[in-house]
KOLVO-638513 format. One record per residue: residue number from 0; x, y negated, z of N, C-alpha, C in turn; residue in three letters. Coordinates in steps of 0.1 Angstrom, whole numbers, always signed. Atoms other than C-alpha are relative to their C-alpha. Example, Ala and Ser with C-alpha at 12.3 -4.5 7.8 and 13.67 -1.06 7.14 Angstrom:
BEGIN
LODREN   pos   neast   nnorth     nup   caeast   canorth    caup   ceast   cnorth     cup   code
LODREN     0      +9      +12      +0     +123       +45     +78      +9      -12      +0    ALA
LODREN     1      -9      +11      +0     +137       +11     +71      -8      -11      +8    SER
//
This chain:
BEGIN
LODREN   pos   neast   nnorth     nup   caeast   canorth    caup   ceast   cnorth     cup   code
LODREN     0      +1       +2     -15     -838      -232    +184      +8      -13      +4    UNK
LODREN     1      -7      +12      -4     -830      -267    +197      -2       -3     +15    UNK
LODREN     2      +0       +2     -15     -824      -282    +232     -14       -5      +4    UNK
LODREN     3     +13       +5      -4     -858      -300    +232     -10      +12      +3    UNK
LODREN     4      +8      -11      -2     -876      -267    +228      +3       +8     +12    UNK
LODREN     5      -5       -7     -12     -855      -250    +254      -4       -6     +13    UNK
LODREN     6      +4       +7     -12     -861      -276    +280     -15       +0      +2    UNK
LODREN     7     +15       +0      -1     -898      -276    +273      -5      +14      +5    UNK
LODREN     8      +4      -14      -3     -899      -238    +279      +8       +6     +11    UNK
LODREN     9      -8       -6     -10     -874      -233    +307      -9       +4     +12    UNK
LODREN    10      +9       -3     -11     -902      -234    +333      -7      +13      -2    UNK
LODREN    11      +6      -13      +4     -920      -206    +315     +10      +12      +1    UNK
LODREN    12     -10      -11      -1     -888      -186    +313      +3       +4     +14    UNK
LODREN    13      -4       -2     -14     -879      -190    +350     -12       +8      +7    UNK
LODREN    14     +11       -7      -6     -914      -179    +360      -5      +12      -8    UNK
LODREN    15      +3      -12      +8     -914      -150    +335     -13       +0      -7    UNK
LODREN    16     +12       +1      +8     -942      -163    +314      +3       -2     -15    UNK
LODREN    17      -4       +2     +14     -923      -167    +281      +0      +14      -7    UNK
LODREN    18      +0      -13      +7     -928      -140    +255     +14       +5      -2    UNK
LODREN    19     -13       -7      +1     -899      -115    +249      +8       -7     -11    UNK
LODREN    20      -8       +6     +11     -888      -131    +216      +5      -14      +4    UNK
LODREN    21      -4      +13      -5     -888      -165    +232     +11       +0     +10    UNK
LODREN    22     -10       -2     -10     -868      -153    +261     +13       +3      -6    UNK
LODREN    23     -13       -3      +7     -842      -138    +238      +6      -12      -6    UNK
LODREN    24      -6      +12      +7     -838      -170    +218      +5      -10     +10    UNK
LODREN    25      -5       +9     -10     -836      -191    +249     +13       +4      +7    UNK
LODREN    26     -12       -5      -6     -810      -169    +265     +12       -2      -9    UNK
LODREN    27     -11       +2     +10     -789      -170    +233      +4      -15      -1    UNK
LODREN    28      -3      +14      +1     -791      -208    +232      +7       -5     +13    UNK
LODREN    29      -6       +5     -13     -783      -213    +269     +15       +5      +1    UNK
LODREN    30     -14       -5      -1     -752      -191    +265     +10       -8      -7    UNK
LODREN    31      -9       +8      +8     -737      -216    +241      -2      -15      +2    UNK
LODREN    32      +3      +14      -2     -752      -249    +254      +1       -3     +15    UNK
LODREN    33      -3       +3     -14     -738      -263    +287     -11       -8      +6    UNK
LODREN    34     +10       +8      -5     -765      -289    +291     -13       +8      +4    UNK
LODREN    35     +12       -8      -2     -794      -264    +288      +3      +10     +11    UNK
LODREN    36      -4       -9     -11     -775      -240    +311      -1       -7     +13    UNK
LODREN    37      +2       +8     -12     -774      -267    +337     -14       -2      +4    UNK
LODREN    38     +15       +2      -2     -811      -274    +332      -6      +13      +6    UNK
LODREN    39      +5      -13      -4     -818      -236    +337      +4       +2     +15    UNK
LODREN    40      -5       -2     -14     -797      -235    +369      -8       -9     +10    UNK
LODREN    41      +8       +9      -9     -816      -265    +383     -14       +5      +2    UNK
LODREN    42     +14       -5      -1     -850      -249    +375      +0      +12      +9    UNK
LODREN    43      -1      -12      -9     -839      -216    +392      +1       -5     +14    UNK
LODREN    44      -2       +5     -13     -828      -236    +422     -14       -5      +6    UNK
LODREN    45     +13       +5      -4     -862      -253    +423     -10      +11      +4    UNK
LODREN    46      +9      -11      -3     -880      -220    +422      +4       +7     +13    UNK
LODREN    47      -4       -6     -13     -859      -206    +450      -4       -9     +12    UNK
LODREN    48      +4       +9     -11     -866      -237    +471     -15       +1      +3    UNK
LODREN    49     +14       +0      -2     -903      -235    +465      -4      +14      +6    UNK
LODREN    50      +4      -13      -5     -904      -197    +472      +3       +1     +15    UNK
LODREN    51      -3       +0     -14     -888      -204    +506     -10       -8      +9    UNK
LODREN    52     +10       +8      -8     -915      -229    +516     -12       +9      +4    UNK
LODREN    53     +12       -8      -4     -945      -215    +535     -11       -2      -9    UNK
LODREN    54     +11       +1      +9     -975      -207    +514     -13       -2      +8    UNK
LODREN    55     +12       +3      -7    -1007      -223    +526     -12       +6      -8    UNK
LODREN    56     +13       -5      +6    -1041      -207    +519      -9      -11      -2    UNK
LODREN    57     +10      +11      +2    -1065      -231    +503     -13       +4      +6    UNK
LODREN    58     +13       -2      -6    -1098      -235    +520     -11       +3     -10    UNK
LODREN    59     +11       -3      +9    -1130      -223    +504      -6      -13      -6    UNK
LODREN    60      +5      +12      +5    -1141      -259    +501      +9       -6     -11    UNK
LODREN    61      -9       +5     +10    -1110      -269    +482      -1       +8     -13    UNK
LODREN    62      +1       -8     +12    -1113      -240    +458     -13       -3      -7    UNK
LODREN    63     +13       +3      +6    -1150      -248    +452      +1      -14      -7    UNK
LODREN    64      -1      +14      +6    -1141      -285    +446      +8       +1     -13    UNK
LODREN    65      -8       -1     +11    -1114      -276    +422      -7       +7     -12    UNK
LODREN    66      +7       -7     +11    -1136      -252    +402     -11       -9      -6    UNK
LODREN    67     +11       +9      +5    -1164      -278    +400      +6      -11      -9    UNK
LODREN    68      -7      +11      +8    -1140      -305    +388      +5       +5     -13    UNK
LODREN    69      -5       -6     +13    -1125      -282    +362     -12       +2      -9    UNK
LODREN    70     +12       -2      +8    -1160      -273    +350      -5      -13      -6    UNK
LODREN    71      +5      +13      +5    -1170      -309    +348     +10       -6     -11    UNK
LODREN    72      -9       +4     +10    -1138      -317    +329      -2       +7     -14    UNK
LODREN    73      +2       -8     +12    -1144      -289    +304     -13       -4      -7    UNK
LODREN    74     +12       +4      +6    -1180      -300    +299      +0      -14      -7    UNK
LODREN    75      +0      +13      +6    -1171      -336    +292     +12       -2      -9    UNK
LODREN    76     -12       +2      +9    -1139      -330    +272      -4       -3     -14    UNK
LODREN    77      +3       +4     +14    -1138      -344    +237      +0      +13      -9    UNK
LODREN    78      +2      -12      +8    -1150      -318    +212     +12       +3     -10    UNK
LODREN    79     -10       -2     +10    -1123      -324    +186     +13       +7      +6    UNK
LODREN    80     -12       -6      -5    -1096      -313    +210      -1      +15      +0    UNK
LODREN    81      +2      -15      +1    -1111      -278    +212      +1       +5     -14    UNK
LODREN    82      +0       -5     +14    -1115      -276    +174     +15       +0      -5    UNK
LODREN    83     -14       -1      +5    -1077      -283    +170      +6      +13      +3    UNK
LODREN    84      -6      -13      -3    -1071      -249    +186      -3       +9     -12    UNK
LODREN    85      +3       -8     +11    -1088      -235    +155      +7       -4     -13    UNK
LODREN    86      -7       +5     +11    -1066      -254    +131     +10      +11      -5    UNK
LODREN    87      -9      -10      +4    -1048      -227    +110     +14       -4      -1    UNK
LODREN    88     -14       +5      +2    -1018      -249    +104      +8       +1     +14    UNK
LODREN    89      -6       -1     -13    -1011      -250    +142      +4      +14      +3    UNK
LODREN    90      -3      -14      -2    -1013      -212    +144     +12       +4      -9    UNK
LODREN    91     -10       -4      +9     -991      -208    +114     +14       -5      +4    UNK
LODREN    92     -13       +5      -5     -964      -231    +128      +5       +8     +12    UNK
LODREN    93      -4       -9     -11     -965      -210    +160      +5      +13      -5    UNK
LODREN    94      -4      -13      +5     -962      -178    +140     +13       +0      -7    UNK
LODREN    95     -13       +2      +6     -932      -192    +122     +11       +3      +9    UNK
LODREN    96     -11       -2     -10     -912      -191    +154      -3      +12      +8    UNK
LODREN    97      +3      -10      -9     -929      -162    +170      -6      +12      -8    UNK
LODREN    98      +5      -11      +7     -932      -129    +151      -9       +8      +9    UNK
LODREN    99      +9       -7      -9     -947      -113    +182     -14       -5      +0    UNK
LODREN   100     +13       +6      +0     -975      -138    +182      -8       +4     -13    UNK
LODREN   101      +6       -4     +13     -982      -130    +145      -6      +14      +1    UNK
LODREN   102      +4      -14      -1     -984       -93    +153     -12       +1      +9    UNK
LODREN   103     +11       -1     -10    -1007       -99    +183     -13       -6      -6    UNK
LODREN   104     +12       +6      +7    -1030      -121    +162      -6      +10      -9    UNK
LODREN   105      +5      -10      +9    -1033       -94    +136      -8      +11      +7    UNK
LODREN   106      +6      -11      -8    -1041       -68    +162     -13       -5      +6    UNK
LODREN   107     +12       +6      -6    -1065       -91    +180     -11       -2     -10    UNK
LODREN   108     +10       +1     +10    -1083       -98    +148      -6      +13      -4    UNK
LODREN   109      +5      -14      +2    -1086       -61    +141     -10       +4     +11    UNK
LODREN   110      +9       -4     -11    -1100       -55    +176     -13       -8      +0    UNK
LODREN   111     +13       +8      +0    -1125       -84    +173      -9       +5     -11    UNK
LODREN   112      +8       -5     +10    -1137       -71    +140      -7      +13      +3    UNK
LODREN   113      +5      -13      -4    -1141       -36    +154     -10       -2     +11    UNK
LODREN   114      +9       +2     -10    -1158       -50    +184     -13       -5      -5    UNK
LODREN   115     +12       +5      +6    -1183       -69    +163      -8      +11      -7    UNK
LODREN   116      +6      -11      +6    -1190       -38    +143      -7       +9     +10    UNK
LODREN   117      +6       -8     -11    -1196       -19    +175     -13       -6      +6    UNK
LODREN   118     +12       +6      -6    -1220       -44    +189     -12       +0     -10    UNK
LODREN   119     +11       +0      +9    -1240       -44    +157      -5      +14      -4    UNK
LODREN   120      +3      -14      +3    -1240        -6    +155     -13       +4      +7    UNK
LODREN   121     +12       -5      -7    -1273       +12    +163      +4       +8     +13    UNK
LODREN   122      -3       -8     -12    -1276       +28    +197      +2      +14      -3    UNK
LODREN   123      -3      -14      +2    -1261       +62    +199     +11       +2     -10    UNK
LODREN   124     -11       -1     +10    -1235       +54    +172     +13       -5      +6    UNK
LODREN   125     -13       +5      -6    -1199       +52    +185     +10       -3     -11    UNK
LODREN   126     -10       +4     +10    -1175       +33    +163     +13       +8      +1    UNK
LODREN   127     -12       -8      +1    -1143       +49    +152     +10       -4     +11    UNK
LODREN   128     -10       +5      -9    -1122       +27    +175      -1       +6     +14    UNK
LODREN   129      +2       -5     -13    -1137       +42    +206      -6      +14      +0    UNK
LODREN   130      +6      -13      +2    -1148       +76    +193      +6      +10     +10    UNK
LODREN   131      -6       -9      -9    -1123       +94    +215      -1       -3     +14    UNK
LODREN   132      +1       +5     -14    -1131       +75    +247     -15       -3      +3    UNK
LODREN   133     +14       +2      -3    -1167       +79    +260      -2      -12      +8    UNK
LODREN   134      +2      +12      -9    -1161       +52    +286      +0      -13      -8    UNK
LODREN   135      -1      +12      +7    -1151       +26    +261     -12       -3      -8    UNK
LODREN   136     +12       +2      +7    -1183       +32    +242     -10       -8      +8    UNK
LODREN   137      +9       +7      -9    -1201       +17    +272      +4      -14      +3    UNK
LODREN   138      -5      +13      -4    -1181       -15    +274      +4       -7     -13    UNK
LODREN   139      -5       +8     +11    -1170       -44    +252     +14       -3      +2    UNK
LODREN   140     -14       +3      -1    -1134       -51    +245      +2      -15      +3    UNK
LODREN   141      -3      +14      -4    -1122       -82    +264     +13       -5      -5    UNK
LODREN   142     -13       +5      +4    -1086       -83    +253     +10      +11      -1    UNK
LODREN   143     -10      -10      +1    -1055       -64    +244     +11       -3     +10    UNK
LODREN   144     -10       +2     -10    -1031       -60    +273     +14       +3      -4    UNK
LODREN   145     -13       -4      +3    -1002       -41    +259      +0       +9     -13    UNK
LODREN   146      -2       -9     +12     -990       -25    +226     +13       +6      +0    UNK
LODREN   147     -13       -7      +0     -963        +1    +225      +1      +10     -11    UNK
LODREN   148      -3      -10     +11     -948       +19    +195      +6      +12      +6    UNK
LODREN   149      -5      -13      -6     -943       +55    +205     +11       +5      -8    UNK
LODREN   150     -12       -4      +8     -909       +69    +196      -2      +13      -8    UNK
LODREN   151      +1      -12      +7     -905       +95    +170     -12       +3      -9    UNK
LODREN   152     +12       -2      +8     -936       +89    +150      -7      -13      -3    UNK
LODREN   153      +8      +12      +3     -964       +65    +139     -10       -3     +10    UNK
LODREN   154     +10       +2     -11     -984       +67    +171      +3      -14      +7    UNK
LODREN   155      +0      +13      -7     -992       +34    +188      -9       +1     +13    UNK
LODREN   156      +8       +0     -12    -1004       +31    +224      -5      -15      +3    UNK
LODREN   157      +5      +13      -2    -1027        +1    +230      -8       +1     +13    UNK
LODREN   158      +8       +1     -13    -1039        -8    +265      -9      -13      -2    UNK
LODREN   159      +9      +11      +2    -1070       -30    +264     -10       -1     +12    UNK
LODREN   160      +9       +2     -11    -1094       -45    +289     -14       +0      -5    UNK
LODREN   161     +14       -1      +3    -1131       -40    +289      -9       -8     +10    UNK
LODREN   162      +9       +6      -9    -1160       -59    +303     -13       +8      +1    UNK
LODREN   163     +12       -8      -2    -1189       -38    +317     -10       -8      +8    UNK
LODREN   164     +10       +7      -8    -1220       -57    +328      -5      +10     +11    UNK
LODREN   165      +5       -8     -11    -1231       -44    +362     -10       -8      +8    UNK
LODREN   166     +10       +6      -9    -1258       -51    +387      +0       +6     +14    UNK
LODREN   167      +0       -5     -14    -1262       -48    +424     -13       -5      +6    UNK
LODREN   168     +12       +3      -7    -1294       -47    +444      +1       +3     +14    UNK
LODREN   169      -1       -2     -14    -1297       -52    +481      -6      -12      +7    UNK
LODREN   170      +5      +11      -8    -1308       -73    +510      +9      -12      +1    UNK
LODREN   171      -8      +13      -2    -1297      -109    +516      +9       +2     +11    UNK
LODREN   172      -9       -2     -11    -1281       -96    +547     +12       +9      -4    UNK
LODREN   173     -11       -9      +5    -1259       -72    +526     +12       -9      -3    UNK
LODREN   174     -12       +8      +2    -1223       -86    +526      +4       -1     -14    UNK
LODREN   175      -4       +0     +14    -1218       -76    +490      -9      -10      -8    UNK
LODREN   176      +9      +10      +6    -1249       -96    +480      +4      -14      +3    UNK
LODREN   177      -5      +14      -4    -1237      -126    +500     +12       -4      -8    UNK
LODREN   178     -12       +4      +7    -1203      -124    +484      -3       -4     -15    UNK
LODREN   179      +3       +3     +14    -1218      -124    +449      -7      -14      -1    UNK
LODREN   180      +7      +13      +0    -1241      -153    +458     +10      -12      +2    UNK
LODREN   181     -10      +10      -3    -1211      -173    +472      +8       -2     -13    UNK
LODREN   182      -7       +1     +13    -1192      -166    +440      -8       -8     -10    UNK
LODREN   183      +9       +7      +9    -1221      -177    +419      -1      -15      +3    UNK
LODREN   184      +2      +14      -4    -1226      -209    +439     +13       -8      -3    UNK
LODREN   185     -13       +8      +2    -1189      -219    +435      +5       +0     -14    UNK
LODREN   186      -7       -2     +12    -1180      -206    +401      -8       +1     -13    UNK
LODREN   187      +7       -3     +12    -1208      -199    +377      -2      -13      -9    UNK
LODREN   188      +2      +11      +9    -1210      -221    +346     -14       -3      -3    UNK
LODREN   189     +14       +2      +2    -1247      -217    +344      -7       -7     +12    UNK
LODREN   190      +5       +7     -12    -1263      -244    +366     -13       +6      +5    UNK
LODREN   191     +12       -7      -5    -1296      -224    +368      +4      +11      +9    UNK
LODREN   192      -4      -10      -9    -1277      -195    +383      +5       -5     +13    UNK
LODREN   193      -5       +6     -12    -1259      -218    +407     -12       -4      +9    UNK
LODREN   194     +11       +4      -8    -1292      -232    +418      -8      +11      +7    UNK
LODREN   195      +6      -12      -6    -1307      -198    +423      +8       +5     +12    UNK
LODREN   196      -9       -5     -11    -1277      -187    +444      -1       -9     +12    UNK
LODREN   197      +1       +9     -11    -1279      -218    +465     -13       +1      +7    UNK
LODREN   198     +13       -1      -6    -1316      -214    +470      -1      +13      +9    UNK
LODREN   199      +0      -12      -8    -1310      -178    +483      +9       -2     +12    UNK
LODREN   200      -9       +2     -11    -1280      -188    +504      -6       -9     +11    UNK
LODREN   201      +6       +9      -9    -1300      -215    +520     -10       +7     +10    UNK
LODREN   202      +9       -7      -9    -1322      -189    +537      +8       +6     +12    UNK
LODREN   203      -8       -4     -11    -1292      -180    +559     +11      -10      +3    UNK
LODREN   204     -10      +11      -1    -1274      -213    +566      +8       +1     +14    UNK
LODREN   205      -7       -2     -13    -1264      -201    +602     +14       +6      -2    UNK
LODREN   206     -12       -7      +4    -1236      -181    +585     +11      -11      -3    UNK
LODREN   207     -10      +11      +1    -1204      -203    +587      +5       -1     -15    UNK
LODREN   208      -5       +1     +14    -1191      -193    +552     -11       -5      -9    UNK
LODREN   209     +11       +5      +8    -1225      -199    +537      -2      -15      +1    UNK
LODREN   210      +2      +15      -2    -1228      -233    +553     +11       -8      -7    UNK
LODREN   211     -11       +6      +7    -1194      -242    +540      -2       -1     -15    UNK
LODREN   212      +3       -1     +14    -1204      -231    +505     -11      -10      -4    UNK
LODREN   213     +11       +9      +3    -1236      -252    +507      +6      -15      +1    UNK
LODREN   214      -6      +14      -1    -1215      -283    +518      +8       -2     -13    UNK
LODREN   215      -8       +2     +13    -1192      -277    +488      -9       -3     -12    UNK
LODREN   216     +10       +3     +11    -1222      -275    +465      -5      -14      +0    UNK
LODREN   217      +6      +14      -2    -1236      -307    +479     +10      -10      -5    UNK
LODREN   218     -10      +11      +3    -1203      -326    +474      +6       +1     -14    UNK
LODREN   219      -8       -2     +12    -1189      -311    +442      -8       +6     -12    UNK
LODREN   220      +7       -6     +12    -1216      -294    +420      -4      -12      -9    UNK
LODREN   221      +3      +10     +11    -1222      -313    +387     -15       -1      -2    UNK
LODREN   222     +14       +1      +3    -1259      -306    +387      -8       -6     +12    UNK
LODREN   223      +7       +6     -12    -1281      -329    +409     -10       +9      +6    UNK
LODREN   224     +10       -9      -6    -1307      -302    +413      +6      +10     +10    UNK
LODREN   225      -8       -8      -9    -1281      -279    +429      +4       -7     +12    UNK
LODREN   226      -5       +8     -11    -1268      -307    +451     -12       -3      +9    UNK
LODREN   227     +11       +3      -9    -1303      -315    +463      -5      +12      +7    UNK
LODREN   228      +4      -12      -7    -1311      -279    +471      +9       +3     +12    UNK
LODREN   229     -10       -2     -11    -1279      -276    +491      -2      -10     +11    UNK
LODREN   230      +3      +10      -9    -1287      -309    +508     -12       +3     +10    UNK
LODREN   231     +12       -3      -7    -1321      -298    +519      +3      +11     +10    UNK
LODREN   232      -2      -11      -9    -1308      -266    +534      +9       -4     +12    UNK
LODREN   233      -9       +4     -10    -1282      -285    +555      -7       -9     +10    UNK
LODREN   234      +7       +9      -9    -1308      -308    +571      -1       +4     +14    UNK
LODREN   235      +1       -4     -14    -1314      -288    +603     +13       -1      +8    UNK
LODREN   236     -13       +0      -8    -1277      -290    +612      +6      -14      +2    UNK
LODREN   237      -5      +14      +0    -1273      -328    +609      +3       -5     +14    UNK
LODREN   238      -1       +6     -13    -1279      -336    +645     +12       +6      +8    UNK
LODREN   239     -10       -6      -9    -1255      -311    +661     +13       +5      -7    UNK
LODREN   240     -12       -5      +7    -1229      -303    +634      +7      -12      -6    UNK
LODREN   241      -8      +12      +5    -1203      -330    +628      +4       +2     -15    UNK
LODREN   242      -5       -2     +14    -1190      -314    +596     -12       -2     -10    UNK
LODREN   243     +11       +2      +9    -1225      -313    +580      -4      -14      +0    UNK
LODREN   244      +4      +14      +0    -1232      -348    +591     +10       -8      -9    UNK
LODREN   245     -10       +7      +8    -1199      -360    +575      -2       +3     -15    UNK
LODREN   246      +3       -4     +14    -1208      -341    +543     -11       -8      -5    UNK
LODREN   247     +11       +8      +5    -1241      -359    +541      +3      -15      -1    UNK
LODREN   248      -4      +14      +2    -1225      -393    +547      +8       -2     -12    UNK
LODREN   249      -8       +1     +12    -1200      -386    +519      -9       +1     -12    UNK
LODREN   250     +10       -1     +11    -1229      -376    +496      -7      -13      -1    UNK
LODREN   251      +8      +12      +0    -1248      -407    +506      +8      -11      -6    UNK
LODREN   252      -8      +11      +5    -1219      -430    +497      +4       +3     -14    UNK
LODREN   253      -7       -3     +13    -1206      -412    +466      -9       +6     -11    UNK
LODREN   254      +8       -8     +10    -1234      -392    +449      -5      -10     -11    UNK
LODREN   255      +5       +9     +11    -1244      -406    +415     -15       +1      -2    UNK
LODREN   256     +14       -1      +2    -1280      -395    +418      -8       -7     +11    UNK
LODREN   257      +7       +8     -11    -1304      -419    +437      -9      +10      +8    UNK
LODREN   258      +9       -9      -8    -1327      -390    +447      +8       +8     +11    UNK
LODREN   259      -8       -7     -10    -1299      -371    +464      +4      -10     +11    UNK
LODREN   260      -4      +10     -10    -1288      -403    +482     -12       -3      +9    UNK
LODREN   261     +12       +3      -8    -1323      -411    +493      -4      +11     +10    UNK
LODREN   262      +3      -11      -9    -1328      -376    +507     +10       +1     +11    UNK
LODREN   263     -10       +0     -10    -1295      -379    +525      -3      -10     +12    UNK
LODREN   264      +4      +10     -10    -1308      -410    +543     -11       +6      +9    UNK
LODREN   265     +12       -6      -8    -1340      -392    +553      +5      +11      +9    UNK
LODREN   266      -4      -11      -8    -1321      -362    +566     +10       -5     +12    UNK
LODREN   267      -9       +6     -10    -1297      -384    +586      -8       -7     +11    UNK
LODREN   268      +8       +7     -11    -1326      -398    +607      +3       +5     +14    UNK
LODREN   269      -2       -5     -13    -1320      -375    +636     +14       -4      +6    UNK
LODREN   270     -13       +4      -5    -1284      -387    +639      +3      -15      -3    UNK
LODREN   271      -2      +14      +4    -1290      -424    +629      +7       -8     +10    UNK
LODREN   272      -7       +8     -11    -1277      -436    +663     +15       +3      +1    UNK
LODREN   273     -15       -3      +0    -1243      -420    +657      +7      -12      -6    UNK
LODREN   274      -7      +12      +4    -1217      -447    +653      +4       +0     -15    UNK
LODREN   275      -4       +0     +14    -1204      -435    +619     -12       -1     -10    UNK
LODREN   276     +12       +0      +8    -1239      -430    +605      -5      -15      +0    UNK
LODREN   277      +5      +14      -1    -1249      -465    +617      +9       -9      -9    UNK
LODREN   278      -9       +9      +7    -1218      -481    +602      -2       +2     -16    UNK
LODREN   279      +3       -2     +15    -1225      -465    +567     -13       -6      -4    UNK
LODREN   280     +13       +6      +4    -1261      -475    +568      +0      -15      +0    UNK
LODREN   281      -1      +15      +0    -1252      -511    +577      +7       -5     -13    UNK
LODREN   282      -7       +4     +13    -1228      -513    +547      -9       +2     -12    UNK
LODREN   283      +8       -2     +12    -1253      -498    +523     -12      -10      +0    UNK
LODREN   284     +11      +10      +0    -1281      -521    +535      +4      -14      -4    UNK
LODREN   285      -5      +13      +3    -1259      -550    +529      +4       -2     -15    UNK
LODREN   286      -6       +2     +14    -1242      -544    +495      -1      +12      -9    UNK
LODREN   287      +0      -11      +9    -1252      -511    +479      -5       -4     -14    UNK
LODREN   288      +4       +3     +14    -1256      -512    +441     -15       +2      -3    UNK
LODREN   289     +14       -4      +3    -1291      -497    +443      -9       -8     +10    UNK
LODREN   290      +9       +7      -8    -1319      -519    +456      -8       +9      +9    UNK
LODREN   291      +8      -10      -8    -1339      -488    +467      +8       +5     +12    UNK
LODREN   292      -8       -5     -11    -1310      -475    +487      +2      -11     +11    UNK
LODREN   293      -1      +11      -9    -1305      -509    +503     -12       -1      +9    UNK
LODREN   294     +13       +1      -8    -1342      -510    +514      -1      +12     +10    UNK
LODREN   295      +1      -12      -9    -1341      -474    +527     +10       +0     +12    UNK
LODREN   296     -10       +1     -11    -1309      -480    +547      -5      -10     +10    UNK
LODREN   297      +5      +10      -9    -1324      -512    +561     -12       +5      +9    UNK
LODREN   298     +11       -5      -8    -1356      -495    +572      +5      +10     +11    UNK
LODREN   299      -5       -9     -10    -1337      -468    +589      +7       -7     +12    UNK
LODREN   300      -7       +8     -11    -1315      -493    +608     -10       -8      +8    UNK
LODREN   301     +11       +8      -8    -1347      -513    +618      -6       +9     +10    UNK
LODREN   302      +6       -9     -10    -1359      -482    +636      +8       +3     +12    UNK
LODREN   303      -9       -3     -11    -1329      -481    +658      -1      -11     +11    UNK
LODREN   304      +0      +10     -10    -1328      -498    +692     +12      -10      -1    UNK
LODREN   305     -10       +9      +1    -1307      -529    +695     +12       +4     +10    UNK
LODREN   306     -12       -4      -9    -1271      -524    +709      +3      -13      +8    UNK
LODREN   307      -3      +11      -9    -1264      -546    +739     +15       -4      -1    UNK
//
């Protein structure tokens, strides 16, 4: 245990995210190292100061934007970085310093093997790992939560999470259905599912939450088909809703898909006399990178009356 490792893990320790064996080693080191003890006191003070600050609730749009950007980063990340996680030498180096991690890996491997056997088993056959639990036979094991050695014997208690596929059927007016559609529009990694959810949500754009979700999809979804579907559903609100108009202007200026930008110009027609809309169109008509967009913006400006 050295000072560099301790300082790299003090934040995890203070926020109670460090494994038990790591916590013990860190505490032993800090007890005999004045510099690391001072670092720990400073981090505790930082946490106290942050806890005293008021906690702000993020807006749905911010959450959606963050999820979309994270998804885009994951999709475009270099593949070899992910493969490094499978490098056995990295895991062995971690296991060298963490006996608990080694034990957890062995148990997780056993659970994964049992889970694979379960999924391949014929219907009606319950593998031994879940034979005593009828509910577990209907679900797949998602992860091990806690392992406890029971005193006075060889019994072990294992708490594990399961994933059970479920379905819900109902009207588009059902709040539970709307909630699932909103979740799918913001979070689902399958662009086809996101497009389906946006398509269904677009049938009720008068709902404020739905309209905000559609604007978030327009601005942050990585799939141009989803963005275009959201854009079309917002068209009727352009003239009277400033927030929607600003979202369309942002998409017009920043979207990477020419089709989305051209449709934004078309939908902004009812509000083309608005000062901000006119200013954006003038700039695009003058120096946009796309000749097509320059022409479209110019035609829209030409249809406006002259300003005295």
